[in-house]
N, C-alpha and C positions, 0 to 999 in steps of 0.2 A: 323722586318721590316713590314712595308704596305705593301698590294696589288694593285694599283702602289710605286715601292720603292717610303717612303717620303723622300724629300728633306731634310730633315734636320735628320730625320735617317740617310743620307748616310755624311752627314758633317763630324759624328765622320770618315769619313776614308781622309777627303780631309785632307793630311797632313800640307799642305803648308799656313792653317789657320788654321790650328790646337793650340790654345795655350796649353791647360790643361786638363789631364780628370784622369778616373782610372777606375773601373772595372761598377760603376755605370751610371756616369756623366763626359760629358766632355765640355769642355769651346771654344770659335771658334769665330772667329772673324767674326761678321757680313757680308754677300753674297753685302748688301743694305746698308754701314752706313750712319747714319744720323752726325756725326762728326774720326774724325780722332781717337776719341780711342773707336770704339763702338763693343761690342763685345754680345754673347750671350751664357748663362750657360744652358743645358740641359739634362733630362736623355739621356744614352744612348739606351735604353729600350723606345720604342711609347707610351707615355700619352699623354691625353689631357688637364686630369684634376689634378689641386692638389693634388683629395683627390684618383685619383690613382697610386698614390705613394705609393712605402716601405719607410720601416723607413731605412734604407739604403740610397738608392734614394734618401732622403729631408736631409739625413746628407750629404752626397757626396756634394750635388747642394749648399748648405750651405756654404760649406768649400770654395765652389769655387768663388760664390759671393765674403764671403769674404778677398780672398786670389786679386779675383781681385781686386777688392773695394782699397785697400792699394795699390795694387801695382799703378796705377789709381792716387791715391794723392800723391803717392811718383814723377809718371812720369809728373803729373802737378798741376800747384796752384790752384786746384776749389777744389769745391766737386763732387763726384762722385752720381749719381741720380741712382737706380732700379726700372725700369717699370715692372709689369707681365701683360702678354695679355696669356687670355685665353677665348674657347667660342667664338665660331661664332658672327660676329659686331664686337670683342674687338680688330679694327685694326689689325688682323692679318689674312694670307693669307693661313695657314698652321695650320691644325690640329696636330702639336704637342707642348706642353708643351714646353714653354720657358720664361727665365729671360732675360731682353731687360739691359746692364749695360752699362753705359756713362758717361763721366763725364755729368756736365750742374754747369752754377751758374749762379746766384740769387735764383726767385720765378719757383721755375715747372711746373708750368703751363705757362711758355710763353715755357717750353720742346717740355710741349704734345702741344703748340699750334704749336710749331713748325714742329713736326712729321705732325702732318697736314695735311702743306705742304708740304712735301717733295714728288718731285713727286712718283707715284709706281712703284716704283722694278726697278729703278735706279739701274744693277750693278754694282759692281767694276769689273774693271778687274781681274789676280790675283798677275799682280805687283802691288798692288794699297792693295790690299787684305794681301801680303806679309810685306809690306814697315809700313800695320798701326803692324799685329804681332811685327817685328823688334824694334819696339818702347816700345811691354808692353816687351817682354821679358827680359830685363837686370831687371827689375823689381818683378818679380817674383821670 
């Protein structure tokens, strides 16, 4: 973990929103969800760029993304989109590599456009995050 502690490193310990994890990576409900099935997949170790991942972290994150995408497809009639944000100025406020995975229908440009219009840091309360988690768990 970084000093001061990185909120995304700390997210691995927040069981109320943790979806799945292993020794190298974890999936969690996004703290500021854009829709009702918005998740993050990230390494447990604080890594800022893709080239900083170990082979084990890369495999682990890929498997979590695959499982979540399948679960989203089962939970909702539509398609899942994966967005990767990394580097300063890339629509992210935290310097911890993370993949966003959430369902979208139609043109992915609309999703990106909608993301740009989402008010900054509208945090969901714990109750909403638990409700999102409970929607996906039966499908994993």
